[in-house]
C-alpha positions in Angstrom: 136.6 128.3 75.2 136.8 124.8 76.7 137.4 126.3 80.1 134.2 128.3 79.8 132.2 125.2 79.0 133.7 123.4 82.0 132.7 126.3 84.3 129.2 126.3 82.9 128.8 122.6 83.4 130.2 122.9 87.0 127.6 125.5 87.9 124.8 123.4 86.3 125.9 120.3 88.2 126.1 122.3 91.5 122.5 123.6 91.0 121.3 120.0 90.4 122.9 118.9 93.6 121.4 121.7 95.6 118.0 121.0 94.1 118.2 117.4 95.2 119.2 118.3 98.7 116.1 120.4 99.3 113.7 118.1 97.6 111.7 115.9 99.9 110.4 112.4 99.3 106.9 112.5 97.6 105.9 109.1 98.9 105.5 107.6 102.4 104.5 104.0 103.1 102.8 103.4 106.5 101.4 100.7 108.8 98.3 101.5 111.0 99.3 99.7 114.2 96.0 100.3 116.0 94.1 98.4 113.4 96.1 95.2 114.3 94.2 95.0 117.6 90.9 96.8 116.8 88.4 95.3 119.3 85.6 97.7 118.4 85.0 96.4 114.9 87.5 93.8 113.6 91.3 93.8 113.2 93.0 94.2 109.8 96.5 94.4 108.4 96.2 97.9 107.2 98.8 99.8 105.1 98.7 103.2 103.4 100.6 105.3 100.9 100.8 109.1 101.1 101.6 111.1 98.0 102.7 114.7 98.4 101.1 116.8 95.6 102.9 119.9 96.7 104.6 121.0 100.0 101.4 121.6 101.8 98.8 119.2 100.3 98.9 115.4 100.0 96.6 112.4 99.4 96.7 109.3 101.7 95.1 106.1 100.5 94.7 103.1 102.9 93.6 99.5 102.7 93.4 96.7 105.2 92.4 93.1 105.0 91.1 90.9 107.9 93.1 87.8 108.4 92.1 86.9 112.0 89.7 87.6 114.9 90.5 88.5 118.5 89.2 86.3 121.3 86.0 85.2 119.6 85.2 81.5 120.1 81.9 80.1 118.9 80.3 76.7 119.2 78.7 77.0 115.7 80.2 78.9 112.7 77.6 80.3 110.3 80.0 82.7 108.5 83.7 82.5 108.4 85.4 85.9 109.4 86.6 88.0 106.5 86.5 91.6 105.6 88.4 94.8 104.6 88.7 98.5 105.4 89.6 101.2 102.9 89.8 105.0 103.0 91.1 107.9 101.0 92.1 111.2 102.6 93.0 114.7 101.4 95.4 116.5 103.8 96.3 120.1 104.3 99.6 120.8 106.2 98.3 124.2 107.4 101.6 125.6 108.9 103.4 124.9 105.7 100.7 126.8 103.7 100.7 129.8 106.1 104.5 130.0 106.3 105.1 129.2 102.6 107.6 126.5 103.7 108.9 123.9 101.2 110.9 121.7 103.5 109.2 119.9 106.4 110.2 120.4 110.0 110.5 117.6 112.5 106.8 117.8 113.4 104.1 118.8 110.9 100.4 119.0 111.8 97.7 118.4 109.3 93.9 118.6 108.8 92.2 116.1 106.6 88.9 115.0 105.0 88.6 111.3 104.9 86.1 109.1 103.0 85.9 105.4 104.1 84.3 102.2 103.2 84.3 98.9 105.1 82.8 95.4 104.6 83.0 92.2 106.6 81.2 89.1 107.9 81.6 86.8 110.9 79.7 84.6 113.4 78.6 86.4 116.6 76.7 85.6 119.8 74.0 87.3 121.8 72.8 86.4 125.3 69.1 87.0 125.9 66.1 86.3 128.2 62.5 86.1 127.1 60.5 89.1 128.5 57.8 86.7 129.7 60.4 84.7 131.8 63.5 86.6 132.7 64.8 83.6 134.7 65.8 81.8 131.5 69.0 82.8 129.7 69.8 81.7 126.2 73.0 82.0 124.2 72.3 82.5 120.5 75.0 82.2 117.7 74.2 83.9 114.4 75.8 85.3 111.3 76.3 89.0 110.6 77.2 90.8 107.3 78.1 94.5 107.5 78.8 97.3 105.0 79.8 100.8 106.3 80.6 104.0 104.5 81.1 107.5 106.0 83.2 110.6 106.2 85.7 111.9 108.9 87.3 115.2 109.7 90.8 114.3 110.8 93.7 116.0 112.7 97.1 114.5 113.2 100.8 115.0 113.5 103.6 113.6 111.4 106.8 113.3 113.4 110.1 112.6 111.7 112.9 110.5 113.1 115.9 111.0 110.9 115.4 111.3 107.2 113.3 108.2 106.6 111.2 107.1 109.6 108.0 108.9 110.7 105.2 108.2 113.2 101.7 109.6 112.8 99.2 109.8 115.6 95.7 111.0 114.6 92.1 111.5 115.6 88.9 111.6 113.5 85.4 112.7 114.0 82.5 112.2 111.6 79.4 110.2 110.6 78.8 106.9 109.0 75.9 104.7 107.7 75.9 101.0 108.4 73.8 98.2 106.9 73.8 94.9 108.9 72.2 91.7 107.8 71.7 88.8 110.4 71.3 85.1 109.5 70.3 82.1 111.7 69.3 84.3 114.6 66.7 83.4 117.2 66.9 86.6 119.3 63.9 89.0 118.7 64.2 92.5 120.2 60.5 92.8 120.6 60.2 89.6 122.6 63.6 89.3 124.3 65.9 91.3 126.5 69.7 91.2 125.9 71.7 90.0 128.9 75.2 90.4 130.1 77.2 92.8 132.3 79.5 95.7 131.6 80.2 96.4 127.9 78.9 93.0 126.7 75.4 94.2 125.7 76.9 97.1 123.8 79.3 94.9 121.8 76.5 92.5 121.1 74.2 95.2 119.9 76.8 96.4 117.3 76.4 93.1 115.4 72.5 93.2 115.2 70.3 94.5 112.4 68.7 97.0 114.8 72.1 98.9 114.8 71.8 99.7 111.1 71.5 103.3 110.2 73.4 106.6 110.6 75.7 107.1 113.6 78.4 109.5 114.8 81.9 108.2 114.4 85.1 108.7 116.5 88.3 107.2 115.3 92.0 107.2 116.3 95.2 105.6 115.1 98.9 105.4 115.2 100.8 104.9 111.9 104.5 104.1 111.5 106.0 105.0 108.1 109.0 105.0 105.9 109.8 107.7 103.3 110.8 106.3 100.0 
């Protein structure tokens, strides 16, 4: 009788080991490397955690905080730079769903729906000339406060290196609504023309109240992660 108990325990223990072997990690911690040098809005230290709900669906939550600016020197500081970015994304690993696979392959593609919210402030500058006298050029420093919320459709790939390390390039396309409030500004769009060459006028416009409203959004990124 004791032998039978030992045999039963042996098979139960073997089944537990096999189950552990095929079970994947449900959590992945990631760093969004592109956000470290984001020149189009503002850089953040941005980390995320992905939770696998089942083999083909997961939720990814991300948060980033602004600790510094990139190459922005002002003579007068009206608002000290600070801000954050956050998003939450539901993901569908389509090939897993279609093939009824449980275990991931080396590369897994996903489609996602992402909701995001951002808020920040800083001191900016705009170059302008009065319309009545274009020979004069002024440099105007001002404060800007922004809030942004929107939605993206995302597509990306999760590529595994070994059992723990992943990389995750992705693209996103959507819409967002921004609200911008300027302080201590002399530039007036009805009386003045913005100056500068190349992309300078574009970047300066992004910080002005006149850029408030709904816009199309294109995003991209490259995350590096670790499976827990």
